[in-house]
MDAnalysis code that builds the backbone (N, CA, C; Angstrom):
import MDAnalysis as mda
import numpy as np

u = mda.Universe.empty(126, n_residues=42, atom_resindex=np.repeat(np.arange(42), 3), trajectory=True)
u.add_TopologyAttr("name", ["N", "CA", "C"] * 42)
u.add_TopologyAttr("resid", np.arange(1, 43))
u.add_TopologyAttr("resname", ["MET", "VAL", "LEU", "ARG", "SER", "ASP", "GLY", "MET", "VAL", "LEU", "ASN", "THR", "VAL", "ILE", "VAL", "THR", "LYS", "PHE", "GLY", "LEU", "PRO", "VAL", "ALA", "ARG", "THR", "VAL", "VAL", "ALA", "PHE", "GLU", "LYS", "THR", "GLY", "GLY", "ALA", "LYS", "GLY", "LYS", "VAL", "ARG", "SER", "ARG"])
u.atoms.positions = np.array([
    [5.433, 6.501, -1.968],
    [4.772, 5.257, -2.780],
    [5.769, 4.188, -3.745],
    [6.181, 3.449, -3.471],
    [7.011, 2.029, -4.492],
    [6.478, 1.094, -5.307],
    [7.267, 1.462, -5.991],
    [6.542, 0.478, -7.237],
    [8.574, -0.736, -7.726],
    [8.026, -1.624, -7.445],
    [9.056, -2.444, -7.022],
    [9.235, -3.247, -7.528],
    [10.011, -4.749, -8.273],
    [10.578, -5.027, -10.121],
    [9.232, -5.939, -10.811],
    [8.947, -6.456, -9.417],
    [7.883, -7.779, -10.195],
    [5.489, -6.869, -10.734],
    [6.004, -4.859, -10.391],
    [5.425, -4.787, -10.908],
    [4.394, -4.298, -9.966],
    [4.536, -4.280, -8.230],
    [3.939, -3.976, -7.029],
    [3.314, -3.169, -6.415],
    [2.950, -2.579, -5.998],
    [3.194, -1.364, -6.087],
    [2.144, -1.167, -4.027],
    [3.963, -0.714, -2.570],
    [3.163, 0.070, -2.252],
    [3.493, 0.951, -1.651],
    [2.072, 0.676, -0.486],
    [2.007, 2.241, -0.334],
    [2.065, 2.481, 1.549],
    [2.636, 3.108, 2.530],
    [3.338, 3.655, 2.991],
    [1.549, 4.310, 3.725],
    [1.496, 4.430, 4.544],
    [0.624, 4.863, 5.320],
    [0.652, 4.836, 7.357],
    [1.488, 6.546, 8.001],
    [1.380, 6.674, 9.223],
    [0.516, 7.858, 9.506],
    [-0.359, 7.036, 10.652],
    [-1.797, 8.177, 10.990],
    [-0.844, 8.418, 12.406],
    [-1.239, 10.162, 12.729],
    [-1.203, 10.969, 13.224],
    [-1.995, 11.087, 14.242],
    [-1.966, 11.095, 15.688],
    [-2.961, 12.525, 16.820],
    [-1.423, 12.645, 17.531],
    [-2.866, 14.322, 17.089],
    [-1.823, 15.223, 18.015],
    [-0.528, 15.110, 18.186],
    [0.337, 14.815, 16.454],
    [1.246, 15.083, 15.892],
    [2.179, 13.876, 16.779],
    [1.535, 12.894, 17.317],
    [2.284, 11.598, 18.364],
    [2.237, 10.510, 16.523],
    [2.704, 9.307, 16.424],
    [2.405, 8.257, 15.253],
    [1.576, 6.638, 16.163],
    [-0.198, 7.037, 15.463],
    [-0.661, 6.143, 16.801],
    [-0.904, 4.838, 15.523],
    [-1.019, 4.583, 14.797],
    [-0.873, 3.895, 13.911],
    [0.053, 3.744, 12.427],
    [0.536, 2.664, 12.141],
    [0.832, 2.279, 10.312],
    [0.361, 0.987, 9.573],
    [-0.050, 1.566, 8.089],
    [-0.194, 0.679, 7.810],
    [0.174, 0.980, 5.795],
    [0.434, -0.042, 5.871],
    [0.733, -1.280, 4.653],
    [-0.117, -0.913, 3.437],
    [-0.255, -0.859, 2.523],
    [-1.068, -1.322, 1.444],
    [-0.836, -1.866, 0.087],
    [-0.752, -3.375, -0.499],
    [-0.253, -3.496, -1.579],
    [-1.021, -3.801, -3.024],
    [-1.062, -3.329, -3.582],
    [-1.611, -3.014, -4.602],
    [-0.487, -3.792, -5.411],
    [-1.515, -4.966, -6.654],
    [-0.772, -5.957, -6.607],
    [-1.608, -6.145, -8.503],
    [-1.793, -5.809, -9.095],
    [-2.517, -6.129, -11.093],
    [-1.913, -7.480, -11.589],
    [-3.033, -7.704, -11.259],
    [-3.899, -9.177, -12.112],
    [-2.961, -8.827, -13.204],
    [-3.947, -10.628, -14.240],
    [-3.763, -10.708, -15.661],
    [-5.176, -9.812, -16.263],
    [-5.772, -9.722, -15.318],
    [-7.707, -8.961, -16.552],
    [-6.777, -7.261, -16.653],
    [-8.098, -6.550, -16.921],
    [-8.256, -5.258, -16.424],
    [-7.789, -4.664, -14.579],
    [-8.931, -5.487, -14.586],
    [-9.218, -5.044, -13.074],
    [-7.146, -4.808, -11.452],
    [-7.275, -3.984, -11.044],
    [-6.305, -5.157, -10.035],
    [-6.701, -5.243, -8.778],
    [-5.995, -5.611, -8.156],
    [-6.524, -6.542, -7.064],
    [-5.673, -5.786, -5.706],
    [-6.348, -5.609, -4.511],
    [-5.618, -5.099, -4.408],
    [-6.052, -5.717, -2.650],
    [-4.518, -6.361, -1.476],
    [-4.259, -6.575, -0.482],
    [-3.975, -6.131, 0.283],
    [-4.534, -5.952, 1.266],
    [-3.740, -4.938, 2.621],
    [-3.538, -5.631, 3.769],
    [-2.234, -5.510, 4.095],
    [-1.388, -6.062, 4.507],
    [-1.058, -5.151, 6.695],
])
């Protein structure tokens, strides 16, 4: 996880099958002005 200076959190996941990478997923969490956060997947 990485916290950027603008307050966004980036989480990168590498999915493996039998020890070989098969997928890479990056999810960005961005807090809005309200109490709840907004989740955006790239």
